[in-house]
N, C-alpha and C positions, 0 to 999 in steps of 0.2 A: 598438432595441426594449428592453423591460423584461427584465432577466435573470430566469430562472425562479424563483430563490429570493429576489428582492428583498423585503424586509420581514421575513425570518427573522433573528432576533437570537440570537447564541450567545456565552456566556461559556466560554472554552476554557482548562481547567486541565491540558492534556496536554503531553507533552514527548517528546524524541527522535523516533522515527519513526512508530509506528502511529497515534497520535491526531492529531498534526499533519498527516500526509499525508491522513487522512480529512477533517479539517476544512478543509484546503486545497481539496479537491474541492468542498466546499460553498461556500467563499469564491469559487471560480471561477464558480460558478453564481449569485452575487449575494448570499449571506448576509453579514450584518454581524457580524463576529467580533472580539471582544476577547480577545487572548491574555494570560493572567495569569501572571506569572513572579515568583518570589521573588528580590529583588535580591541576597540573600546566597547563593543556590543556583540560578543561572540554568540554563536548558536547556543540557545538555552538548553539544547539537548545535551550539551557537555556537562550540565549539572545534574543530570538524571542518574540516580544510583541504580544498581550497584556499580562499584568501580573495580577495575582490574588494572593493577600497576598504575594507579592514579588516573586512569582513563575511564570515562563512562562506557559501560559495556554496550549500551544501545547506540551511543554515538559512534563507537568503533564499528558496530554492525552496519548501520545504514549509510555510513560514509566510507565503506570498504572500497578500496581501489581508487580513491581520489587523492590527489596531491593537494596540499594545503597552502594557500596564499593569503597572508594577513594584510589587508589593504583597507585603509580608511578613505572611503569615497568622498568625504567632504573636502579633501584636498584636490586641487586641479591636477597636481602631479600624479595622483592615483588614477584619475580619470584618463590621463595620458597613457598610463601603464595598461589599462584595460583596452584602450583603442589600439595600442601596439599589438596586444595579444589577439584582438579580434581580427586583425589582418591575416592571422595564421589559423584561426579556429573556425569550425563549421557552424557551431551552435552556441547560442546564449540562452540559458534558462534562468528566469528570475521569478521570485515569489513575493515581491513587495506589493503593497497596495497600489492600485493604478495611479500613475503620475510620479511615483518616487524615482524610478530610473530616469525619467525625462528630466526631473529636477537636477539630477546629477550630470545631465548631458549624455546619458547612456541609453536613451530610448531607441526604438527600432530605426526611426528615421535617421538619427545621428550616426548610429553604428553601420547602417547600410551604406553610408557614404564611404566608410572605410573598407567594407567588404560587401560588395553588391549582391553576392550570392549567400549572404548570411541567413541562417534559420534562427529566428528569434521566438522563444516560447515564454509566454506569461501565464503562470499558474496562480489562481486566486480563488477565494471562496465563492464569489458571485460574478466573476467575469469582469471584463474591461468596460462594459457598457451597462446602462440601466441605473435605476435609482439606488440600488444596493451596492454598486461597484466599490465604493470606498468604505463600506460598512465592515466592522470587525465580525468575526465568526469563528466557530470551531466545529468539529465533527458533529456534535449534538445538534447544533443549529442548522447545519446543512440537511441532516436527516429530518429534522422537524419541518423545515420549509419545503422539502421535496414532496411531502405527503406520506412518506413511508412510515413515519412514526405513528400516524393516525390509525393504521391498521396492524401495528406491531404490539407486542406485549399481551396482556390479559384484559378481558372484557371488564372485569371489576377493578383491576389495579392500574390499567393504562400502560403507556409505553415505559420501558426501562432502559437505562443506559446500556449500550452493547458492550460485550467483552473486548472487542477490538474496534478500531476506527474504520468502520466500513466505508464511510464517505471519503475520508482522507486517502485511504489505501486503494479501495476498490474503484473509486472514481478518479480522484486526483492523480495518484501515482501511476495507475495503469493507463489512463487516458493520455497522460503526459508522454509515456513511452510510445503508445500507438501513434500519436500525432507526430512525434519527432521522427519515428522510423518512416512513416509515410512521406513526410517532407524530405527526409534524407534520400529516400529512394528516388523521389521526383528530382531532387537536385542532381543525383548521379546521372539521370537520364537527360536533363535539360540544362543543368548548370544554374538554375534559378533558385533563389532563396524564398523565404516565406515568413509571415508573422502569424503566430498561433496564439489563440486566446482560449485557455482551458479554465472553465468554471467548475469547481468541485460540485456545486449545487446542481448545475445542468446535468453532470454525469450521474449524480445520485438519483435525480428525477428519472433519467433514462433507464435506470435499473428497475423501475416499476413496470417494465414492458409487459410482463405476464398479466397483471391486473389493469394496467393503464390502457391496454388495447380495448378492454371491455368498456371502460369508462368513456373512452373516445367514441365508441360505437353506440353510446346512449345508455349503457348499463348503469346500475347503481354503484356508488363508491363502496369499496371494501371496508369491513369493520374488523376490529380485533376478534380473533377466534370465530370468524365468520366465513373463512375460506378453507379450502382443502389443505393448504400448506402453512396456515398460520394458527393452527390449533382448533379449527372448526371441524376436524375429522379425527380419525384414529391416529393420524400422523402427528406425533407429539413426543414429549418426554414423560417418562413414568418413574416415580420414586420407588426404590427397592427397600427391602426390609432393613438394610443397614444404612439408610439415608443417602445412598448414591442414586444415580439415574441411568436409565436405559433409553436410548433413542430408538423410535420405531417409525419407519416410513413405508409401511406396506400398502402402497397405493394400488398397484396392479393386482388383478384377481389372484394370480398364482402366488404372489408374495403375501397377500392377505390370507389366503388359505393356509400357507405354511406357518404364518404368524399365529393364527388362532388355534391351529391344531397343536402347535408346540406348547402353547400355554394352557392347553386342556380345554379349549372353548370351541372346538370344531363343530359342535352341534349348532352353533349360530349360523353356519353356512346353509343349513337347510331352511332357514327362514326367508330366503330370497332377499330382494331389495328392502333396505330399511329406510324409514323416514328420518329427517334430521333429528327429531326428538328421540327416536329409537337409537340413533347413532350415539347421541350424547349419553343415553342411559347405558348403552353397551360400553362406552368409554369409561364410565365410572366403575363398571364391573371389571373391566380389564385392569384399571388402576388398582383395584383391591387385590386382584390376583397377583399382579406383579409385586405389589408391596408386601406380599406374604413370604417372599423368598429373598435372600441376599443377592447382590449383583453377580457374584461369582457363579451362582446357580444358573442364572439366565445366560451368562456368557458361555458357559459350558453347553447349555441346552441349544443355543443357536449357533454354536461353533461350526457345525457341519451342515447348516441349513441356510439356503438363500431366502431370506425374508426381509432384507433391508433393516436389520436390527443390530445395533452396535452399542457398546457401553460408552458413557460419557467419561472420558479420561481427563486427568489433570495434564498440564503441559509436561511435567516430569515423566508421567506415565507414557504420554504420546511419543516422546523422543526415544524411549527405550522399547517400544512395542511396534509390531507390524501395523500398518504398512510403512510408517515413517522410518523405522529403524532399518528397513530394507532398501531404502531409496536414496542413500547418500545425501540425506537432508541435514546432517550435522557435519560440519567441516571444522578443521583447525586452521586458522589464518594467522600468519605471523604479524607481530607488532613491529613497526619500524624502529621502535625504541629498544627492541631486543627480546621481547617476550612473545606470547601468543594468546589468542582468544579462541574459544569454542563458539562457533556461530551457526545460525541457520543458513543452510546452503541455498543454491540456486534451484528453484523448482522446474526450470526449463531444461529438459534433457535432450541432447543431440547425439546422433551416432558418432559424430566427430569428437565428442567429449562432454563431460559435465563441467561446463565452464564456470569458473568462480574467480573473482579478482584475487590477486596474490598477496595483498596486504590490507590490514585493518585501517580504519580511520585513525589519523595521527594527531599529535599535538598541534595547536594552532600555529600557523606560520612555519611548519616544519620544512616546507619546500620553497619558501619565499626567495631565498638567495639563488637557488638553482633555477627557478622559473624565470627570474629577472635576468640572470646571465644568459639563459637560452634565448631570451627576447632581445638580447643585444646590449643590455646595461652593463657597464663596467662596475668594479667594486667601489670606486669613488662615488659613482652615481647612486649605488645602492646604499652606501653609508650615509649619503646626504639625504636620501629619502627616509631612511630610518631615523636619522637625527631630527628631522622635521616632524616625524610622527605619521608620515603618509603610509609607511609599511612597518611591519613588525615581524 
């Protein structure tokens, strides 16, 4: 069947993780994407090990389904190439600091003259306005400035770096997709383009909705291990006898009952409501109980019980165990150089199909000649551009 986004055409000027992961999600759904890279300053993700057939595995993953155009934007001829492509493309996505695309002559105003219905999306750490707009940042900085890190981690030890880039992926990549799809739907209805400003920090701050609502209503700010979901209740991780961990989230009464009865502490239920101090004392007792047996014991004990209790698995264990192993989340994607990659699949499932782009991210400039020919350049023109250094 036809992929949901077949016909959507995107020029992708993003790099590293937030932008490429977001546009990969659109490529999986059928969007036609050209990734534009400077041959003298390629995407640094290409250098991230491990390598499969000489290609970074993570680069090949997050640039799945994208054709590669090697273009040095410091040349006016390269800018002319972009302008010619923009006349045929619906969307431009860029991830430079504010002002960089304008310096190249490729800002929204300039490109809208070429394509009045263009959708132009800028993704950055702090947005296109404000005193932080041109400031450098990474995931850890966005988490810190959003306020989330102030109530994450442990009371004594403070915040800790997360295992994944929550701000980059959960805010940057996902909000990029949401905004682009909203603008694209609007364009289909009205023919009008738009200019989108995605701040990763804005989106990260917005994820504090659960506790932020209380602060905005006049409540006190949250503290580490001071809330139900950040370690201030029985909802937590518990170390087992073999040094592994069990996640326990028995918030609702029925799950709490099942949890306590399974670990042999059902008598606690007869005590009624517990004070915060009593909860902490109970938590220490629960920790001692769980630490007395290996993880396999607890996995077996909770295997037939609904108590919101699950083992903490390694990535290798996760990909070979339910539910991940049962959901077509590992796919084999062909390399355009002749090999193949095992990759994480598309988490969005449709009755029409489990859509996934058909090829992995490729070597830089793999599609340069083909893209330029399709845009109307002859081979003499392409050779001249390559000789000058404008393309590679």
